[in-house]
C-alpha positions as CSV (number, residue, x, y, z in Angstrom):
1,M,0.1,0.0,0.0
2,S,1.4,3.3,-0.9
3,K,2.1,6.1,1.6
4,L,-0.3,8.3,-0.2
5,V,-3.2,6.0,0.3
6,A,-1.9,5.4,4.1
7,A,-2.2,9.2,4.6
8,R,-5.5,9.6,3.4
9,P,-7.7,10.9,6.0
10,Q,-10.3,8.5,7.4
11,I,-13.5,8.1,5.6
12,G,-15.5,7.8,8.7
13,I,-19.0,6.2,9.4
14,G,-20.2,9.6,10.7
15,G,-19.0,12.8,12.6
16,C,-20.0,15.8,14.2
17,R,-19.9,19.1,12.0
18,V,-20.5,22.2,14.3
19,S,-21.8,24.8,12.1
20,S,-21.6,28.7,12.7
21,R,-25.4,28.6,13.5
22,A,-24.8,26.0,16.0
23,K,-22.0,28.0,17.8
24,Q,-24.4,31.0,17.9
25,L,-27.0,29.2,19.6
26,V,-24.5,27.5,22.0
27,M,-23.3,31.0,22.9
28,E,-26.9,32.2,23.7
29,V,-27.2,29.4,26.1
30,L,-23.7,30.4,27.8
31,D,-24.9,34.1,27.8
32,S,-28.2,33.0,29.3
33,N,-26.4,31.4,32.4
34,R,-29.1,28.6,32.2
35,L,-27.6,25.1,31.7
36,S,-30.3,22.9,33.0
37,A,-33.4,22.2,31.0
38,G,-35.0,25.6,29.6
39,P,-36.1,27.3,26.6
40,M,-33.7,25.4,24.2
41,I,-34.7,22.0,25.3
42,D,-38.3,23.0,25.2
43,R,-37.9,24.1,21.7
44,F,-36.0,21.1,20.7
45,E,-38.4,18.7,22.2
46,R,-41.4,20.5,20.6
47,E,-40.0,20.4,17.2
48,I,-38.9,16.8,17.2
49,A,-42.6,15.9,18.6
50,R,-43.8,18.0,15.7
51,L,-41.9,16.5,13.0
52,H,-42.6,12.9,14.2
53,D,-46.5,13.7,14.5
54,T,-46.6,13.2,18.2
55,R,-47.7,15.5,21.0
56,F,-44.9,15.3,23.2
57,G,-40.9,15.0,23.0
58,L,-38.6,14.4,26.1
59,F,-34.8,15.1,25.6
60,T,-32.6,12.5,27.6
61,N,-28.9,12.0,27.9
62,S,-28.8,9.0,25.4
63,G,-30.9,6.9,23.2
64,T,-30.4,4.0,25.5
65,S,-31.9,6.2,28.4
66,A,-34.8,6.9,26.3
67,L,-35.4,3.1,25.7
68,Q,-34.8,2.4,29.2
69,I,-37.4,4.8,30.7
70,A,-39.8,3.9,27.9
71,L,-39.9,0.2,29.1
72,A,-39.9,1.3,32.8
73,A,-43.0,3.5,32.1
74,L,-44.8,0.9,30.3
75,K,-44.1,-1.7,33.1
76,E,-45.3,0.6,35.7
77,R,-48.5,1.5,33.9
78,Y,-49.5,-2.0,32.9
79,G,-48.3,-3.8,35.8
80,W,-45.7,-6.1,34.3
81,R,-43.8,-8.4,36.5
82,D,-40.1,-9.0,36.7
83,G,-39.2,-11.7,34.1
84,D,-42.0,-10.8,31.8
85,E,-41.0,-10.9,28.1
86,V,-40.2,-8.6,25.5
87,L,-39.4,-9.2,21.8
88,V,-36.4,-7.8,20.3
89,P,-34.8,-8.4,16.9
90,A,-32.0,-10.9,16.6
91,V,-29.8,-8.2,15.1
92,T,-29.6,-4.7,16.6
93,F,-27.3,-2.7,18.7
94,V,-27.0,-4.2,22.1
95,A,-28.8,-1.3,23.9
96,T,-32.2,-2.6,22.5
97,S,-31.8,-5.7,24.5
98,N,-29.8,-4.5,27.3
99,V,-32.4,-1.9,28.6
100,V,-34.9,-5.0,28.6
101,L,-32.4,-6.6,31.1
102,Y,-32.3,-3.3,33.1
103,N,-35.8,-3.4,33.7
104,N,-35.8,-6.9,35.1
105,L,-37.4,-8.2,31.9
106,T,-36.7,-11.1,29.6
107,P,-35.6,-10.4,26.1
108,V,-36.8,-12.9,23.5
109,F,-35.2,-12.7,20.2
110,V,-36.8,-12.7,16.7
111,D,-35.1,-13.4,13.4
112,I,-34.9,-10.4,10.9
113,E,-35.7,-9.7,7.1
114,P,-32.5,-10.3,5.1
115,E,-33.1,-7.2,2.8
116,T,-33.6,-4.4,5.4
117,F,-32.5,-6.2,8.6
118,G,-35.8,-5.1,10.6
119,I,-37.8,-7.8,12.7
120,D,-39.2,-10.3,10.6
121,P,-43.1,-9.9,11.2
122,A,-43.5,-13.5,9.9
123,Q,-41.5,-14.9,12.9
124,I,-43.0,-12.7,15.7
125,E,-46.1,-14.8,16.4
126,R,-44.2,-18.1,17.0
127,H,-42.3,-16.3,19.9
128,I,-45.3,-14.9,21.9
129,T,-46.0,-16.6,25.1
130,P,-48.5,-16.0,28.0
131,R,-45.6,-13.8,29.5
132,T,-45.1,-11.5,26.5
133,R,-45.8,-7.8,27.1
134,A,-44.2,-5.8,24.3
135,I,-42.5,-5.7,21.0
136,V,-39.4,-3.4,20.1
137,P,-39.2,-3.1,16.6
138,V,-35.9,-1.5,15.4
139,H,-35.6,0.8,12.6
140,I,-32.1,-0.2,11.5
141,G,-29.8,2.1,9.7
142,G,-32.5,4.5,8.5
143,H,-35.0,2.0,7.1
144,P,-38.4,1.6,8.9
145,C,-39.6,-1.8,9.9
146,Q,-42.7,-3.3,8.2
147,M,-44.7,-1.7,11.0
148,D,-48.4,-2.8,9.5
149,S,-47.7,-6.4,10.5
150,V,-46.1,-5.5,13.7
151,L,-49.0,-3.5,14.8
152,D,-51.5,-5.9,13.6
153,T,-49.8,-8.7,15.8
154,A,-49.5,-6.5,18.7
155,S,-53.3,-5.7,18.6
156,R,-54.2,-9.1,18.3
157,H,-52.1,-10.2,21.4
158,N,-52.8,-7.0,23.6
159,L,-48.8,-6.0,23.5
160,R,-47.4,-2.7,23.7
161,I,-44.7,-1.4,21.2
162,V,-41.7,0.9,21.6
163,E,-40.0,1.9,18.3
164,D,-36.2,1.9,18.6
165,S,-35.7,4.5,16.3
166,A,-32.2,5.5,17.3
167,E,-30.9,5.3,13.8
168,T,-33.9,6.6,11.8
169,M,-35.3,10.0,12.0
170,F,-37.7,12.2,9.7
171,V,-38.9,9.4,7.4
172,R,-42.1,7.7,6.9
173,Y,-43.5,4.3,6.7
174,K,-46.6,4.3,4.4
175,G,-47.1,8.0,5.2
176,R,-46.7,7.7,9.0
177,P,-43.4,8.9,10.8
178,V,-41.2,6.8,12.6
179,G,-41.6,7.0,16.2
180,S,-45.6,7.7,16.0
181,M,-46.7,4.1,15.3
182,S,-46.2,3.0,18.9
183,D,-46.9,3.9,22.6
184,I,-43.4,5.5,22.8
185,G,-40.9,6.1,20.1
186,C,-37.0,6.5,20.9
187,F,-34.2,8.2,19.0
188,S,-30.6,8.7,19.6
189,T,-28.6,12.0,18.9
190,Y,-25.1,10.4,19.6
191,V,-22.4,11.3,17.2
192,A,-22.7,9.5,13.7
193,H,-26.6,9.6,14.1
194,I,-29.0,11.5,11.9
195,I,-29.0,14.5,14.5
196,T,-25.7,14.6,16.6
197,T,-25.5,16.5,19.9
198,G,-22.5,14.6,21.5
199,V,-24.7,12.8,23.7
200,G,-28.4,12.6,23.7
201,G,-31.8,10.7,23.0
202,L,-35.5,11.4,22.7
203,C,-38.7,9.9,23.6
204,V,-41.8,10.9,21.7
205,T,-45.3,9.9,22.6
206,S,-48.9,11.3,22.3
207,D,-50.1,9.8,25.7
208,N,-50.8,12.3,28.3
209,E,-50.0,10.0,31.2
210,L,-47.0,8.2,29.8
211,I,-45.1,11.6,29.3
212,V,-45.6,12.5,32.9
213,V,-44.2,9.3,34.1
214,L,-41.3,9.5,31.5
215,K,-40.5,13.1,32.9
216,S,-40.4,11.6,36.4
217,L,-38.1,8.6,35.6
218,M,-35.7,10.8,33.9
219,N,-35.5,12.9,36.9
220,H,-34.7,10.5,39.7
221,G,-38.6,9.5,40.0
222,R,-39.4,13.2,41.2
223,D,-42.9,14.2,41.6
224,S,-44.1,15.4,38.3
225,I,-45.3,18.7,39.8
226,Y,-41.5,19.9,39.7
227,T,-39.2,18.4,37.1
228,R,-37.6,21.7,35.9
229,I,-36.5,24.6,37.7
230,D,-39.2,27.0,36.3
231,D,-42.1,24.9,36.9
232,D,-42.8,27.2,39.7
233,A,-42.7,30.3,37.7
234,G,-45.7,32.7,38.1
235,K,-47.2,30.6,40.8
236,H,-48.4,32.3,44.0
237,G,-50.1,31.4,47.2
238,D,-51.5,27.8,47.7
239,A,-50.4,26.8,44.3
240,L,-46.6,28.0,44.8
241,F,-46.9,26.3,48.4
242,E,-48.1,23.0,46.7
243,I,-44.9,23.1,44.5
244,A,-42.6,23.9,47.3
245,D,-44.2,20.9,49.4
246,R,-43.9,18.4,46.8
247,R,-40.9,19.6,44.8
248,F,-38.5,17.3,46.9
249,S,-40.7,14.2,46.8
250,F,-39.7,11.2,44.8
251,I,-42.6,8.9,44.1
252,R,-41.0,6.1,42.1
253,F,-37.3,4.9,41.7
254,G,-35.9,6.7,38.8
255,F,-32.7,8.0,37.1
256,S,-30.6,10.9,36.3
257,Y,-30.9,11.0,32.4
258,R,-31.0,14.7,31.9
259,C,-29.3,16.7,29.2
260,T,-28.3,20.3,29.1
261,E,-29.4,23.3,27.0
262,M,-26.1,23.2,25.1
263,E,-26.8,19.7,23.4
264,A,-30.2,21.0,22.6
265,A,-28.8,24.1,20.9
266,L,-26.7,21.7,18.7
267,G,-29.7,19.8,17.9
268,I,-31.8,22.9,17.0
269,A,-29.2,24.0,14.6
270,Q,-29.0,20.6,12.9
271,L,-33.0,20.4,12.6
272,E,-32.7,23.6,10.4
273,T,-30.5,21.8,7.9
274,R,-32.2,18.3,8.1
275,D,-33.8,18.5,4.6
276,A,-30.5,19.2,2.9
277,D,-28.5,16.7,5.1
278,L,-31.1,13.9,4.2
279,A,-30.9,14.6,0.6
280,R,-27.2,14.4,0.6
281,R,-27.2,11.1,2.5
282,R,-29.7,9.8,-0.1
283,E,-27.4,11.0,-2.9
284,I,-24.6,9.3,-1.5
285,A,-26.4,6.2,-1.1
286,G,-27.4,6.3,-4.7
287,R,-24.0,6.8,-6.0
288,L,-22.7,4.0,-3.8
289,S,-25.5,1.7,-5.1
290,S,-24.7,2.8,-8.7
291,G,-21.1,2.1,-8.4
292,L,-21.3,-1.1,-6.5
293,M,-24.1,-2.6,-8.8
294,P,-21.6,-4.6,-11.0
295,L,-20.7,-6.3,-7.9
296,A,-24.3,-7.2,-6.8
297,E,-23.7,-11.0,-7.1
298,R,-20.8,-10.8,-4.5
299,L,-22.4,-8.2,-2.1
300,R,-26.0,-7.8,-1.1
301,L,-26.8,-4.2,-1.7
302,P,-29.2,-2.4,0.6
303,Q,-33.1,-1.9,-0.6
304,T,-35.7,0.4,0.2
305,K,-39.0,-1.3,0.5
306,E,-42.3,0.1,-1.2
307,G,-44.0,2.5,1.0
308,C,-40.7,3.4,3.0
309,E,-38.4,6.4,3.0
310,H,-34.8,5.9,3.9
311,A,-32.8,8.2,6.2
312,W,-29.4,6.3,5.3
313,M,-27.6,6.6,8.7
314,F,-25.2,4.1,7.1
315,Y,-24.8,2.0,4.0
316,P,-25.1,-1.7,5.0
317,L,-23.6,-4.6,2.9
318,V,-23.7,-8.5,3.1
319,L,-21.1,-10.6,1.6
320,T,-22.4,-13.3,-0.5
321,D,-19.5,-14.5,-2.1
322,S,-18.5,-17.7,-0.2
323,T,-15.0,-17.7,-1.8
324,V,-14.2,-14.4,0.1
325,Q,-13.5,-13.9,3.7
326,R,-15.2,-10.9,5.2
327,A,-12.1,-10.3,7.3
328,A,-9.8,-9.9,4.3
329,L,-12.3,-7.3,2.8
330,I,-12.7,-5.5,6.1
331,Q,-9.0,-5.3,6.4
332,F,-8.6,-4.1,2.9
333,L,-11.1,-1.3,3.4
334,E,-9.6,-0.3,6.8
335,D,-6.0,-0.2,5.5
336,R,-7.2,2.3,3.0
337,Q,-8.9,4.5,5.6
338,I,-12.4,3.4,5.0
339,E,-13.9,3.0,8.3
340,T,-16.3,-0.2,8.9
341,R,-18.6,-1.5,11.5
342,Y,-20.0,-4.9,11.7
343,L,-23.8,-5.0,11.1
344,L,-25.0,-5.0,14.6
345,P,-24.3,-8.4,15.8
346,L,-26.1,-9.1,19.2
347,L,-26.4,-13.0,19.7
348,N,-22.7,-13.8,19.3
349,Q,-21.4,-10.9,21.6
350,P,-19.6,-12.5,24.5
351,A,-21.8,-11.2,27.2
352,Y,-24.9,-12.6,25.3
353,V,-23.4,-16.0,24.7
354,R,-22.6,-16.2,28.7
355,R,-26.1,-15.0,29.5
356,F,-28.1,-16.9,26.9
357,G,-25.8,-19.7,25.5
358,A,-25.2,-20.3,21.9
359,L,-28.4,-19.0,20.2
360,E,-27.1,-18.3,16.6
361,D,-28.2,-21.3,14.9
362,Q,-31.8,-20.8,15.8
363,Y,-31.8,-17.5,13.9
364,P,-30.4,-18.3,10.4
365,I,-30.8,-14.8,8.9
366,A,-29.2,-13.2,11.8
367,R,-26.3,-15.6,11.8
368,D,-25.7,-14.8,8.1
369,V,-25.6,-11.2,8.9
370,N,-23.4,-11.7,11.9
371,R,-20.8,-13.4,9.8
372,N,-21.0,-11.6,6.6
373,G,-22.6,-8.1,7.1
374,F,-21.0,-4.8,7.7
375,Y,-21.4,-1.1,6.8
376,V,-19.5,1.9,5.7
377,G,-20.3,5.6,5.9
378,C,-23.1,7.6,4.1
379,H,-23.3,10.8,5.7
380,A,-23.5,14.4,4.5
381,G,-19.9,15.1,5.5
382,M,-18.6,12.8,2.7
383,T,-17.3,14.4,-0.6
384,D,-18.0,13.1,-3.9
385,E,-14.4,12.2,-4.2
386,E,-14.4,10.1,-1.1
387,V,-17.6,8.2,-2.4
388,E,-16.0,7.5,-5.6
389,F,-12.8,6.4,-3.8
390,V,-15.0,3.8,-1.6
391,V,-16.5,2.4,-4.8
392,A,-13.2,2.2,-6.3
393,T,-11.7,0.5,-3.4
394,F,-14.4,-2.3,-3.3
395,H,-13.8,-3.0,-7.0
396,A,-10.1,-3.2,-6.4
397,F,-10.5,-5.6,-3.7
398,F,-12.7,-7.9,-5.9
399,R,-10.3,-7.7,-8.7
400,G,-7.8,-9.0,-6.5
401,A,-9.8,-11.9,-5.1
402,E,-10.5,-13.2,-8.5
């Protein structure tokens, strides 16, 4: 490999670009001397909720936290018992399943669709037992799950739904925004996601009662009468005393999952450019698909199903050429500064093998993706030259493998 190639800046999975507008909004926060939840967070939450056709938004310190309190709120509301079961896809980021365990519930894995990696609706029914309480469909990499079938199964079996939409924002499934088709939708704003605030996550819901419980859970289980420092603003007399009397009351066991005004400021700035950023992601995905089409017999290229929009958080691929080792391809790409990630393996993770045993053979599609799947970047920060280089590098590898 030449020194020129070795010196090339890494073409990453994603990153954070802090615009002048973002800096302006962050400075407004600093000049206000208000870091705890205030007008920026309120604005960010309301806009996220509006864009996803829900009534309420809640800004947390991570997508994982959002998922954890979503399940905790549903467990409390519906009286689930420890050990009750939640269905999760057999391919997803570990947080999806981890939060089930954090809530003393039992994850039950369901195989995935090979084309879009979402939970396979045809496999859900066979995993339902008398102790099943919820389904957590995951919108992988920017593509929505087949929610009609998920919703139908949940309705017939009286199950709740939490959409794990950490990797997918601002797109629709048959006209309905991701996050709006369930009891609670959860997003992530971690670096490399669709909106990046450094740390952060969001819950959205249209349920008046659930948003109250979610706010409490995020704030140590505090009485919902006082979860932000200006909840007593404008109050007088008995109304003010009622808040003073209850503001240090904790009515459930909760968590400290709050974010600051600065993260919200970063998010607001990116909301203002979301359409252009999504359009650029789609353009890059189109260029990658066009350039890699001659390799389609050796690589399974990503698809967008009818009725679905795609946010393209990343560009997923599955190696289908049995004469080629994925490790060799990954090393070839990484040596040329093209960052990769395996395609969200879960069942073969060391911690999961220790906890649940060897499960992969029960989930053939997940097993194939675990062994042969990976992804590369597809984000608005990539240049046309970088996209062309990625395509050319894949072709160079397969020429050498012949």
